[in-house]
C-alpha positions in Angstrom: -31.5 7.2 -26.1 -32.2 3.3 -24.9 -31.4 4.2 -21.2 -34.0 5.8 -19.4 -32.8 7.5 -16.0 -30.2 5.9 -13.7 -30.1 2.4 -12.6 -28.0 -0.3 -11.2 -26.4 -3.3 -13.0 -28.1 -5.8 -10.4 -31.6 -4.4 -11.3 -31.3 -5.5 -14.7 -29.5 -9.2 -14.4 -32.1 -11.8 -15.1 -34.5 -9.5 -16.4 -36.2 -10.6 -19.7 -35.3 -9.0 -22.9 -38.1 -8.7 -25.6 -38.0 -8.8 -29.7 -40.0 -6.4 -31.5 -42.8 -8.6 -31.4 -42.7 -8.3 -27.8 -41.5 -12.0 -27.2 -38.7 -13.1 -24.6 -35.7 -14.0 -26.2 -33.7 -14.4 -23.2 -32.3 -12.8 -19.9 -29.7 -10.8 -19.1 -26.7 -12.5 -18.2 -23.9 -10.3 -18.0 -22.8 -6.6 -19.9 -19.3 -6.2 -22.2 -17.9 -3.1 -20.8 -15.3 -1.2 -23.0 -13.3 2.0 -22.8 -15.4 5.2 -23.1 -14.9 8.9 -23.2 -15.1 10.1 -20.2 -16.4 6.9 -18.7 -16.1 3.0 -19.6 -19.8 2.3 -21.6 -21.8 -0.9 -22.2 -21.1 -2.4 -25.5 -23.2 -5.3 -25.6 -25.5 -7.3 -23.4 -25.3 -11.0 -22.7 -28.3 -12.9 -22.9 -28.8 -16.3 -21.5 -31.8 -18.5 -23.2 -31.4 -22.1 -21.8 -28.2 -22.8 -21.8 -27.3 -20.9 -25.0 -25.5 -17.6 -24.8 -26.0 -14.9 -27.2 -24.8 -11.3 -27.6 -26.7 -7.8 -28.5 -24.7 -5.0 -29.2 -25.6 -1.9 -27.6 -26.5 -0.2 -31.1 -29.5 -2.7 -31.4 -30.7 -2.2 -27.8 -34.3 -0.2 -28.2 -35.0 0.1 -24.5 -32.6 -0.3 -21.3 -34.5 0.4 -17.9 -35.2 -1.7 -14.5 -38.7 -1.5 -16.1 -38.3 -2.9 -20.0 -35.0 -4.1 -21.9 -36.0 -4.6 -25.5 -33.7 -4.8 -28.8 -34.5 -3.9 -32.6 -33.3 -7.8 -33.4 -35.6 -10.8 -33.8 -34.6 -14.0 -32.4 -32.6 -15.5 -35.6 -30.8 -12.1 -35.8 -29.3 -12.5 -32.3 -25.9 -14.1 -32.7 -24.6 -16.8 -30.2 -21.8 -15.8 -27.8 -19.4 -17.6 -25.6 -17.6 -16.5 -22.6 -14.2 -15.6 -23.1 -10.9 -14.1 -20.9 -10.4 -11.3 -23.6 -14.0 -9.8 -23.1 -14.5 -7.3 -19.6 -17.9 -8.6 -18.1 -19.6 -6.4 -15.7 -20.7 -8.9 -13.5 -18.5 -11.4 -13.8 -15.2 -9.5 -13.6 -16.1 -6.4 -11.1 -18.9 -7.5 -9.0 -17.7 -8.8 -5.7 -14.1 -7.9 -6.4 -11.8 -6.0 -3.5 -11.7 -2.1 -3.9 -8.6 -0.7 -2.4 -10.2 2.5 -1.1 -7.0 5.0 -0.7 -8.8 7.7 0.7 -10.0 6.0 3.6 -7.0 3.5 3.8 -9.3 0.6 3.8 -11.0 -2.6 1.4 -14.0 -2.6 0.3 -16.1 -4.8 -1.8 -18.0 -3.8 -5.4 -21.6 -4.6 -4.4 -22.9 -3.0 -7.4 -22.5 -1.2 -10.4 -24.2 2.7 -10.9 -25.0 3.3 -14.6 -26.3 6.3 -16.3 -27.0 7.4 -19.8 -24.7 9.8 -21.6 -24.8 10.6 -25.3 -26.7 7.4 -26.2 -24.3 5.0 -24.2 -24.9 3.4 -20.7 -21.8 4.4 -18.7 -20.2 2.9 -15.8 -20.4 6.3 -13.0 -19.7 4.9 -9.9 -19.6 1.5 -7.6 -21.8 0.7 -4.8 -19.7 -0.3 -2.1 -22.1 0.0 0.8 -24.9 -2.2 2.6 -27.7 -0.8 -0.1 -25.7 -2.6 -2.8 -25.8 -5.7 -1.0 -29.3 -5.5 -0.3 -30.2 -4.2 -3.7 -28.9 -7.5 -5.3 -31.0 -9.8 -2.6 -33.9 -8.0 -3.9 -35.2 -6.7 -0.5 -33.5 -2.7 -0.7 -37.2 -1.4 -0.7 -38.7 -3.4 2.3 -35.7 -2.8 4.2 -35.8 1.0 3.8 -39.5 0.6 4.9 -38.8 -1.5 8.0 -35.8 1.1 9.0 -38.1 4.2 8.4 -40.1 2.7 11.0 -37.2 2.7 13.5 -36.2 6.1 12.2 -33.6 5.1 10.5 -32.0 5.0 7.0 -29.4 3.1 5.0 -26.8 5.7 3.6 -25.7 5.3 0.1 -21.9 4.2 -0.2 -20.7 5.0 -3.8 -17.3 5.6 -5.3 -17.2 7.7 -8.8 -15.8 5.6 -11.3 -13.5 8.9 -12.0 -11.3 7.4 -9.2 -10.8 3.8 -10.8 -8.2 2.5 -12.3 -8.6 1.2 -16.2 -9.9 -2.4 -15.6 -9.0 -5.8 -16.8 -10.9 -8.8 -17.9 -10.6 -11.4 -14.7 -9.1 -9.1 -12.3 -8.6 -9.9 -9.2 -9.5 -6.8 -7.5 -9.9 -3.0 -8.7 -7.9 -0.2 -7.2 -8.9 3.0 -6.6 -6.7 5.5 -9.0 -5.1 8.2 -7.3 -2.0 10.4 -8.5 1.3 9.0 -7.5 1.8 12.5 -4.9 -1.6 11.4 -3.2 0.0 7.5 -2.7 2.8 9.4 -1.6 1.0 11.2 1.0 -0.4 8.2 2.4 1.5 7.2 5.6 3.7 4.0 4.9 1.9 1.9 7.7 -1.4 2.4 5.5 0.2 1.7 2.5 1.7 -1.7 4.0 -2.0 -2.3 5.2 -3.2 -1.9 1.9 -0.7 -4.0 0.0 -1.3 -7.0 3.1 -5.2 -7.1 2.4 -5.2 -7.5 -1.0 -4.2 -10.3 -3.1 -0.2 -11.0 -3.7 -0.6 -10.1 -7.2 -2.7 -7.1 -6.8 -0.1 -5.9 -3.8 2.9 -6.8 -6.0 1.4 -4.6 -8.6 0.7 -1.7 -6.5 4.3 -2.2 -4.7 5.7 -1.9 -8.1 4.4 1.6 -9.0 5.2 3.3 -5.9 8.4 5.6 -6.2 11.8 4.2 -4.8 11.2 6.2 -1.4 7.7 5.5 -1.1 8.2 1.9 -1.8 11.3 1.9 0.9 8.9 3.2 3.4 6.2 1.1 2.8 8.3 -1.7 2.9 9.8 -1.3 6.3 6.3 -1.2 7.7 5.3 -4.9 6.1 5.5 -8.2 8.4 8.7 -10.3 7.3 7.0 -12.9 4.7 4.9 -9.8 3.1 8.4 -8.2 2.8 10.1 -11.1 1.0 7.3 -11.5 -0.8 7.2 -7.9 -2.4 11.1 -7.9 -3.0 11.0 -11.2 -4.5 8.1 -9.9 -6.9 10.4 -7.3 -8.7 13.4 -7.0 -10.8 16.7 -7.1 -8.6 18.3 -3.9 -9.7 14.9 -2.1 -8.7 14.8 -4.0 -5.3 18.3 -3.3 -4.6 17.4 0.7 -5.3 14.5 0.2 -2.5 16.7 -1.7 0.0 19.5 1.0 -0.5 17.0 3.9 0.3 16.0 2.1 3.4 17.9 2.6 7.1 20.7 -0.6 7.0 19.2 -2.2 10.0 15.6 -2.4 7.9 17.5 -3.2 5.0 19.4 -6.1 7.0 16.4 -7.4 8.4 14.6 -7.9 4.8 17.5 -9.5 3.2 17.9 -11.9 6.1 14.5 -13.2 5.3 15.0 -14.0 1.3 16.7 -16.8 -0.2 20.4 -16.5 0.0 21.2 -16.5 -3.4 18.3 -13.8 -3.8 19.9 -11.8 -1.0 23.4 -12.1 -2.8 22.4 -10.9 -6.1 20.5 -8.1 -4.5 23.6 -7.3 -2.3 25.5 -7.2 -5.7 23.2 -4.3 -7.2 23.9 -1.8 -4.0 26.9 0.6 -3.7 29.7 -0.9 -1.9 29.9 1.1 1.0 26.0 0.6 1.4 26.4 -3.2 1.2 29.0 -3.1 3.7 26.9 -1.3 6.2 24.0 -3.9 5.7 26.5 -7.0 5.9 28.0 -5.5 8.9 24.5 -5.8 10.4 23.6 -9.3 9.3 26.3 -10.5 11.8 24.3 -9.5 15.0 21.0 -11.3 16.4 18.1 -9.8 16.2 17.1 -9.9 19.9 20.7 -8.0 20.5 21.4 -4.1 20.4 23.4 -5.1 17.3 20.6 -6.1 15.9 18.7 -3.3 16.5 21.0 -0.9 15.9 21.3 1.7 12.7 24.8 1.9 12.2 24.3 5.5 10.4 24.6 8.2 12.7 26.1 11.6 13.0 29.3 12.2 14.9 31.6 14.9 14.9 34.9 16.0 16.4 34.9 17.6 19.9 36.9 20.6 18.8 34.8 22.1 16.1 32.3 24.8 17.0 28.7 24.8 17.0 28.3 26.9 13.9 30.4 24.4 12.0 28.5 21.6 13.5 25.4 23.3 12.5 26.7 23.6 8.8 27.8 19.9 8.5 24.4 18.8 9.9 22.4 20.5 7.2 24.3 18.2 4.6 24.8 15.0 6.4 21.3 14.6 8.1 19.5 14.2 4.6 21.4 10.9 4.5 20.7 10.1 8.3 17.0 9.2 9.5 15.8 9.8 12.1 18.3 12.0 14.1 17.8 12.8 17.7 21.2 13.3 19.0 24.8 14.4 17.7 27.7 11.8 19.1 31.0 13.5 19.9 34.1 11.2 18.8 37.6 11.8 19.4 40.5 10.8 16.5 39.9 7.3 17.1 36.1 7.0 16.8 36.0 6.8 20.4 32.6 8.3 22.0 33.4 11.0 24.5 30.2 12.8 24.3 26.7 13.8 23.2 24.7 16.6 23.0 20.6 16.8 21.9 19.7 18.8 18.6 18.3 21.1 21.0 21.1 21.9 22.5 22.9 22.3 19.6 20.3 25.2 18.3 20.4 27.0 21.7 24.1 26.8 22.1 26.6 29.9 21.4 27.6 29.4 17.7 31.1 30.1 18.8 31.3 27.8 21.5 33.1 24.1 21.2 30.9 21.1 21.1 33.7 19.9 23.8 32.2 22.7 25.9 28.6 21.5 25.9 28.7 18.0 25.4 26.9 15.6 27.7 29.9 13.4 29.1 27.9 11.2 31.3 26.5 8.8 28.9 24.7 5.6 29.0 25.8 3.0 26.3 25.4 -0.3 25.3 27.6 -3.0 23.5 26.3 -4.8 20.2 25.7 -8.1 22.6 23.6 -6.3 25.3 20.0 -7.9 25.4 17.6 -6.0 23.5 15.0 -5.7 26.5 17.8 -4.6 28.8 18.0 -1.7 26.2 14.5 -1.1 26.4 14.8 -0.5 30.1 17.7 1.7 29.8 15.7 3.8 27.5 12.5 3.6 29.4 14.5 4.3 32.9 16.3 7.2 31.8 13.7 8.8 29.3 16.0 8.7 26.2 14.9 9.1 22.6 18.3 7.1 21.5 21.0 5.3 22.6 24.5 4.7 21.6 26.2 1.4 21.0 29.8 1.0 21.6 32.3 -1.7 21.1 34.7 -3.2 23.8 37.1 -0.3 22.7 34.6 2.7 23.2 34.2 2.8 19.6 30.9 4.3 18.5 29.1 1.6 15.9 25.3 2.3 16.2 22.4 4.1 17.7 19.4 2.5 18.5 16.2 5.1 18.6 13.0 5.0 20.8 10.8 3.5 17.7 13.1 0.5 17.5 12.7 -0.4 21.1 8.3 0.4 20.5 8.9 -3.0 17.9 10.7 -5.1 20.6 7.9 -3.8 23.5 4.9 -4.4 20.6 6.7 -6.9 18.8 5.2 -7.6 14.9 3.4 -10.9 14.1 5.9 -13.5 12.7 8.8 -11.6 14.3 12.2 -12.7 12.5 15.7 -14.0 13.7 18.3 -12.6 11.0 20.6 -15.5 9.5 23.7 -14.5 7.4 23.7 -14.0 4.2 
């Protein structure tokens, strides 16, 4: 087995390679990596001698350690090599690339690669993303350790096992830790949005495209406007429509308003008619008004049904509406006549009518109400949501406290909606 002990890639780069006579025939420039079982392995070593590149297959390697690298081949037997985009090269294609650490929800850098011997092969077992990797490549790792010990300190190892890495491809822009779809779905949408925002457009689009529809919709809602448009335009209109359809109409309207008109229209054509109409209705309102903030999906029941009936309806209807803080009570003309919280509904007598337990002293706004006025009302009366009614008292939407947080603490690049 040519590999003795564990080592890091940086410890062999630029090291001399000896032939059977002990003559230096070149220095290690890089290593070709191929798929292995269970881990990727080194298939060949790229040597450089003056300005010429040559290639030694792993089976022709005699010794491979941080101290000595040698081959069974003589200089005249080593084939020349030209760099290309089809080979995966360890140093060129992996070192210094970004890694999306899904477990830590952060972006780190591949500072070095840890190698170990396995059944005669040199396999890639981990990526070093810590300070040690940087110091090692600078050639000062050991000196730094001695200095830090003087101050009773130490440099921790920060390695990510290769078992968490995705399959690699040559000339990749970044490396992403591979996790199950369930693990990705378990991440908070805001964390997913952070990851998508920090990597390259190509890598972000690839990550976004591999999300399931529900997770993609949640993550999209958390992205900045320009990044939302970028992600939606990177996928097929049919899938984009499925994602947009999964979002609340107000969030969907925000995304579509930032897309080129033709792209937005094409997506709307793939969305079910009723959902498309809900979205288009919101596009007529300015972003800084109650109409621009509101969600036109809400739960509203007649006043003459019992609490028991309302709870049964709620169990079915709530799957399509998120979030739900209040039930609105409307008459036959859909005019708002009362409201009750979910707590009040659950604690009420099952046989009581909604008309008997609803709150009739209502705080409402109209679609034209300025967003800051809405924020002041929600703050003043400690509301978690406020209904939006038109000039005839018909309930047309609801604004929730999380919508107001976005007003008080706006994201960068706050949008202004335009009609599609």
